[in-house]
Backbone bond lengths (Angstrom), bond angles and torsions (degrees), N, CA, C in turn:
res aa  C-N    CA-C-N  psi(-1)  N-CA   C-N-CA  omega(-1)  CA-C   N-CA-C  phi
1 M - - - 1.395 - - 1.445 116.38 -
2 P 1.410 119.19 124.31 1.425 118.24 176.77 1.450 118.04 -63.66
3 K 1.331 116.25 144.67 1.463 119.51 173.69 1.488 112.61 -88.73
4 E 1.316 114.22 103.34 1.554 118.43 174.20 1.406 110.46 -80.69
5 R 1.224 108.96 153.38 1.645 118.89 -179.87 1.538 101.36 -126.72
6 F 1.345 108.55 144.97 1.532 116.52 177.29 1.479 113.56 -130.29
7 I 1.305 118.32 161.97 1.431 125.89 173.28 1.534 103.99 -109.88
8 S 1.390 113.92 146.09 1.423 114.60 179.70 1.543 107.97 -115.02
9 Y 1.257 108.93 154.04 1.563 118.04 179.57 1.646 102.19 -123.21
10 P 1.354 117.56 77.11 1.425 118.20 179.04 1.519 112.11 -60.78
11 G 1.325 113.30 136.29 1.487 116.91 174.22 1.520 111.13 84.97
12 A 1.272 121.45 -1.80 1.472 125.93 -173.51 1.535 115.98 -97.10
13 S 1.355 113.64 -6.60 1.470 118.46 177.11 1.511 109.81 -65.62
14 P 1.397 115.83 155.12 1.498 118.25 179.55 1.379 107.98 -67.74
15 D 1.374 114.84 158.09 1.510 121.53 -178.50 1.485 112.05 -57.11
16 S 1.350 117.48 -32.33 1.485 125.42 -179.91 1.544 110.35 -67.55
17 D 1.298 119.91 -14.85 1.356 122.21 -177.73 1.600 110.44 -145.80
18 K 1.390 112.46 46.23 1.373 117.32 -171.97 1.533 119.19 -69.88
19 D 1.315 111.41 -14.21 1.499 116.80 178.04 1.527 113.33 -83.48
20 S 1.362 117.07 -5.41 1.493 118.39 -178.18 1.513 109.87 -92.55
21 L 1.303 119.83 151.24 1.403 119.35 176.42 1.473 105.16 -96.01
22 L 1.331 115.45 129.25 1.405 123.82 177.67 1.534 109.41 -79.50
23 I 1.271 122.04 129.03 1.493 121.01 -178.23 1.610 107.20 -130.62
24 G 1.301 112.08 157.90 1.460 120.65 175.97 1.508 107.26 -130.97
25 W 1.239 114.35 166.13 1.593 120.73 179.92 1.522 106.91 -80.29
26 A 1.288 110.55 128.62 1.503 117.73 -179.66 1.558 109.13 -70.20
27 G 1.324 124.01 -10.58 1.381 125.12 173.57 1.519 119.23 -75.51
28 W 1.392 109.53 -10.45 1.518 114.23 -179.92 1.616 107.31 -64.60
29 D 1.431 108.32 139.50 1.435 110.41 170.88 1.536 108.81 -76.46
30 H 1.327 111.65 -178.59 1.533 120.01 -176.48 1.540 110.14 -61.36
31 K 1.274 114.14 -39.12 1.406 118.52 178.74 1.553 113.97 -62.57
32 D 1.303 112.27 -41.37 1.486 120.36 178.03 1.561 110.14 -66.77
33 Q 1.334 114.51 -41.23 1.541 117.73 176.74 1.527 109.05 -62.79
34 A 1.311 117.93 -42.49 1.498 123.68 177.94 1.559 107.82 -59.21
35 T 1.316 114.66 -49.71 1.535 116.51 -179.32 1.427 112.36 -59.34
36 A 1.346 117.03 -40.13 1.581 121.36 176.33 1.455 113.62 -57.75
37 L 1.369 108.60 -51.74 1.531 112.75 -177.83 1.473 113.21 -67.27
38 I 1.355 124.03 -31.43 1.369 123.92 174.68 1.450 110.24 -66.30
39 G 1.274 119.89 -41.56 1.485 126.70 173.10 1.495 108.80 -56.24
40 L 1.336 120.52 -52.42 1.401 119.63 176.33 1.437 117.53 -57.98
41 I 1.424 116.33 -43.53 1.456 119.56 176.59 1.472 113.12 -56.99
42 E 1.386 113.10 -46.21 1.475 115.12 178.94 1.547 114.45 -62.40
43 D 1.341 114.37 -45.59 1.455 120.10 -177.39 1.527 108.26 -63.71
44 R 1.280 116.49 -46.91 1.429 112.58 -173.35 1.634 114.34 -74.21
45 S 1.348 114.33 -27.51 1.374 113.93 173.40 1.483 116.73 -78.13
46 T 1.377 118.29 -39.62 1.476 119.10 176.50 1.488 117.45 -77.97
47 T 1.368 113.33 -49.51 1.472 116.69 -173.52 1.550 111.36 -81.55
48 D 1.308 115.16 -43.99 1.503 120.82 179.27 1.430 118.73 -90.13
49 G 1.281 119.92 -11.92 1.430 125.64 179.27 1.590 119.36 68.70
50 W 1.317 109.11 25.96 1.510 112.89 -178.49 1.425 110.82 -59.38
51 D 1.350 114.18 143.65 1.465 120.09 175.91 1.639 109.23 -92.29
52 T 1.343 114.00 -179.73 1.458 118.08 -174.51 1.549 110.22 -57.80
53 G 1.186 119.50 -43.32 1.454 121.09 -176.92 1.509 113.39 -55.70
54 R 1.260 112.95 -38.79 1.551 118.70 -178.00 1.488 110.01 -77.91
55 L 1.359 116.39 -32.08 1.446 120.93 -175.93 1.599 115.06 -83.59
56 T 1.391 108.83 -19.41 1.489 112.53 -178.46 1.490 115.81 -51.81
57 P 1.345 123.65 -50.49 1.433 121.17 173.02 1.524 119.30 -49.48
58 L 1.295 115.56 -38.71 1.429 119.51 176.58 1.548 111.84 -68.49
59 L 1.310 116.66 -43.76 1.440 121.02 174.87 1.537 112.88 -62.06
60 A 1.270 112.60 -39.54 1.505 117.91 174.59 1.435 112.02 -58.81
61 G 1.339 112.84 -44.17 1.544 117.91 177.58 1.517 112.38 -61.28
62 L 1.367 115.42 -38.04 1.492 117.19 -179.96 1.476 107.73 -69.38
63 L 1.234 118.31 -40.95 1.546 119.50 177.98 1.563 113.63 -58.10
64 E 1.382 110.64 -39.11 1.508 115.24 179.50 1.483 114.49 -67.62
65 V 1.374 115.82 -28.35 1.594 110.87 -178.11 1.576 108.89 -91.52
66 M 1.413 120.15 -10.33 1.381 121.18 -174.37 1.545 118.57 -56.19
67 P 1.438 114.21 -35.10 1.469 112.66 177.37 1.483 116.71 -56.54
68 W 1.285 113.11 -39.15 1.505 123.32 -178.28 1.545 109.06 -76.68
69 V 1.266 118.15 -37.73 1.573 118.32 171.84 1.519 112.36 -61.32
70 R 1.347 115.61 -40.02 1.506 122.21 175.73 1.578 108.06 -62.98
71 Q 1.298 118.07 -42.08 1.367 117.66 -174.57 1.558 115.66 -75.53
72 W 1.446 116.23 -39.28 1.407 115.42 -169.87 1.500 108.70 -110.90
73 H 1.279 121.18 -1.66 1.503 119.99 -179.33 1.495 112.00 -136.49
74 N 1.398 113.23 55.52 1.423 117.02 177.49 1.479 113.41 -114.92
75 E 1.343 115.80 39.19 1.447 126.51 173.37 1.426 109.72 -103.39
76 L 1.397 115.13 139.08 1.539 118.09 -178.46 1.499 111.65 -56.72
77 D 1.295 116.27 132.08 1.414 124.84 171.79 1.454 104.87 -97.78
78 R 1.435 114.62 113.59 1.518 116.36 -176.48 1.601 117.15 -60.73
79 N 1.317 112.86 -27.62 1.417 117.71 175.99 1.534 118.41 -62.55
80 F 1.242 112.44 -27.24 1.556 122.61 -172.21 1.676 110.15 -115.52
81 S 1.305 117.98 -16.50 1.344 121.48 -178.85 1.576 116.03 66.11
82 Q 1.325 108.02 23.42 1.529 120.92 179.80 1.531 109.10 -155.23
83 T 1.344 113.98 169.90 1.429 116.52 174.80 1.437 114.53 -85.94
84 P 1.327 122.00 154.02 1.515 120.18 -179.73 1.589 108.59 -57.68
85 A 1.295 119.09 -37.06 1.377 124.05 179.16 1.567 113.89 -59.41
86 E 1.374 109.93 -45.32 1.523 114.22 174.20 1.492 113.41 -66.18
87 A 1.315 121.74 -35.43 1.434 127.91 179.51 1.590 108.12 -63.97
88 Y 1.244 113.93 -53.14 1.481 123.57 -173.83 1.485 109.60 -64.92
89 D 1.340 112.05 -43.87 1.449 116.83 179.34 1.529 111.06 -58.98
90 A 1.346 116.90 -44.34 1.462 121.48 -173.34 1.539 105.48 -68.84
91 Y 1.315 118.32 -39.54 1.507 123.78 179.20 1.550 108.66 -59.12
92 L 1.341 117.64 -49.91 1.526 122.84 -175.77 1.463 102.84 -64.93
93 T 1.326 123.66 -49.58 1.442 124.60 -175.59 1.539 108.77 -54.99
94 S 1.371 118.54 -47.87 1.350 127.59 -174.19 1.574 106.97 -59.96
95 E 1.368 116.96 -53.95 1.370 125.03 -179.95 1.496 110.79 -55.45
96 R 1.285 115.69 -54.07 1.452 123.15 -175.84 1.545 110.42 -57.02
97 E 1.249 115.65 -48.61 1.460 121.33 -175.80 1.568 111.62 -68.59
98 S 1.347 115.66 -35.06 1.426 120.29 -176.17 1.560 109.64 -73.42
99 R 1.305 114.51 -19.31 1.530 124.78 -178.33 1.538 109.54 -103.97
100 N 1.333 120.05 -0.28 1.444 123.33 176.91 1.559 109.60 63.13
101 L 1.379 116.91 43.03 1.362 121.93 178.19 1.522 112.05 -115.18
102 T 1.250 117.89 133.91 1.537 121.66 175.16 1.450 105.83 -88.93
103 E 1.419 110.24 162.13 1.461 118.15 179.12 1.515 107.83 -69.18
104 D 1.304 116.47 -31.35 1.547 119.98 176.08 1.508 109.71 -59.74
105 A 1.365 115.64 -42.87 1.459 118.27 -179.66 1.618 111.73 -61.27
106 L 1.275 109.70 -41.29 1.463 113.48 179.30 1.577 112.41 -71.80
107 R 1.266 115.95 -35.58 1.469 120.48 176.17 1.488 114.62 -63.14
108 T 1.332 115.50 -30.34 1.458 124.69 -173.17 1.600 111.67 -100.72
109 W 1.355 113.67 6.75 1.448 116.80 -176.24 1.601 106.07 -82.18
110 P 1.242 119.37 144.67 1.487 128.46 -17.83 1.514 110.68 -70.17
111 P 1.392 116.64 142.52 1.423 122.47 178.69 1.547 112.07 -42.14
112 G 1.379 109.56 129.95 1.570 112.99 167.70 1.625 107.33 81.32
113 D 1.253 117.83 -0.75 1.470 118.84 178.03 1.431 116.53 -116.71
114 Q 1.413 119.74 120.31 1.409 122.96 -178.71 1.499 113.67 -89.97
115 R 1.375 117.93 -8.24 1.402 124.99 177.03 1.576 107.61 59.20
116 G 1.333 113.67 39.65 1.498 118.82 175.53 1.569 111.38 74.68
117 R 1.301 117.25 18.44 1.542 112.12 -179.29 1.554 105.02 -112.65
118 G 1.254 111.20 165.16 1.432 118.88 171.89 1.474 109.21 -78.46
119 P 1.386 113.71 -176.25 1.554 117.31 -178.45 1.495 110.77 -66.87
120 R 1.296 115.89 145.92 1.469 121.41 -179.18 1.524 112.37 -90.83
121 S 1.329 117.23 143.40 1.364 117.19 -176.49 1.505 111.10 -113.99
């Protein structure tokens, strides 16, 4: 039996199933992770009516994967006439600005927690 690995999105389950842990496949590349996060942001904001405070962790997660999306997914997608990196950057910027969030606020989410990392440069 293969040993599958997963990534978790704690607190991202819909309100109707808030006790369940939402997971994704660890084999997703960064574009797939960004796609999943955008889907969650859209679903939670439109279907579940989440406010900025509840969406901030998902937006922070999207910001966190964007450097790799820019690095590895910067080729033109003929279906969208732009690169996935451009599309996802535009989405993140639009969501961030409409919610009055700075990139710094997302980078330092949650406040006071470095999640085991050293200082960011």
